Every structure is written in structure tokens, then in C-alpha cells.
N, C-alpha and C positions, 0 to 999 in steps of 0.2 A: 543706863543712866538714871540717876535719881534726882529729881527736882523737888524742892520743898517750897511751899507757899505759906506765907504767914496769914493770908486771908484772901478771900475771893470778893470781887466787886460785882455788883449788879446781877441779881437773879442767878447766882451760881456760875457766871461766866467771867473769865479773866480777860481784861483788856491788855493790849500790848504795853501800855504805860504801867499797869499794875505788875505785869510780868517783869518788866525791866527794873522796877523799884523793889519788888518783894521777893524775887527769885534769889535763892542762895546758890551761888555758883560752887560747884564741886570740881576737883581736879579732873575727874572723868568727863564731866560735861564741857569743861574748857578745852580738853584735847579733842573731844568729839566735834565741838563747834569749829575749832581751828581746822580740823580735817575737812569738814563739809564746806567750809568757806574758801578752801584753797583750790588752786587750779588742778584739775585731774584729767588724765588722758586714758584712753583705752587703746592699747597697741595690739594689733592682731597679727597672726601668722609669724610668731617668733620662731626662728629656726631652732631646732633641737640643740645644736651645739651652744648657742647663746643661752638658752634656758638652762642647760647643764652648768655652764660656766657661772652664770649669775647665782644659781642655787648653791653651787660649791662655795663661791666667795661669801655668800650670806652666812652659810654655816661656819665657814672658816673664821670669819670676822665677828661672829655672833651678832649679826645685824639682820634687820628685816629685808626681805626680798625687794621691797619698794625702795628702801634706803640705798641698797647696793645698785639697783637699776638707775636711780637718780644720779648717784655718784659716777656711774659709768657714762651716762649721757653727758654730764658736766665735763668729764675728762675728754670724751670724744669731741666735744664742741670747744675744747680748750678754754673752758670756763672755770676750771678747778682753781680754787683759791690757794691751795697748798702747792708749792713747787714740787716737782717730781724729784725724789731723793735718789741720786745715782749712787750705786755701790761699787762701781767699777773704778779702775785706775787711769782712765783716759786723761784726767787732769795732769798726770805726771809725765805724759809723753813729751819728750824733748826737754825735760827739765834736769836730766842727769848732769852732775858736775863732778869732775875729777877731784878726788880728795886723797892725796898720798898718805896722810896720817890714818885715815880710815882703812885704806888698803893694807897698811902695815898691821893694823889691829886685827884684821880678819884672816891673816895668813895662816894662823894655826887651824882655823876652821876648814881650810882647804886640804889639810893633811889627812890621808886615809889611814886608819889603823888596820893594817892587814890582818892582824890577829883577830880582831873583832868580826871579820868577814869570812872566817874559815868555818 
């Protein structure tokens, strides 16, 4: 982290007021300050299976291990802001409707070409 000062006050020492008014913020220092000011946890005795799964997901999604772990905690606590996207067909169960015109249109697809299967 690089911090630049435009001047020093009082016998070579910088006061908090001087720091706040004369410090030039850099993107790196902003991210560092955001990190040290956020809530942090130390989690011990992570089972090997969880460690492997988190690391695999982090690599697969090109995310940091921390980001993946926080997302997993949010999902586990049902705090995830994005709804889970289901890719199954459960929503179609019980929705079948008879359609004679469709049945007539697909009759040719049910015919087996015996020559093609020899």
C-alpha cells in the first residue's frame, strides 16, 4: 500500500487531521481499508470434504476462496439474494393437455424405417 502526503505537520509527525485531509487515497488503500474494517471470522477444523468442495468451486468459478465460502454460508442460511435457478422439468408435471392436431402432426415421427436399422 502506498500513501502519499503533501506535507507534514509539527516536528515531522502527522496528526490524524493532517492524514485525513492530505492523504491521497489509492484504489489499493481503499480495498485494504475496506477489508480491515469489515467483520472477519476465523473458522477452525474445516472438514476435508468441505475444504475440497470450496476450493474446487473457487477454481471453477474463478473466485477467491473467501468469496465462495461467504456465498456458501449465505446459501446455507437462506440469505442468498438470488433465487435458485432450477433446470429440471418439475414445473411441467400435471400440465399435459391432449392436442389431437399435434398428435396427427407427429405420427410420421413414430414410424420406424426398417431399412435404416439393418
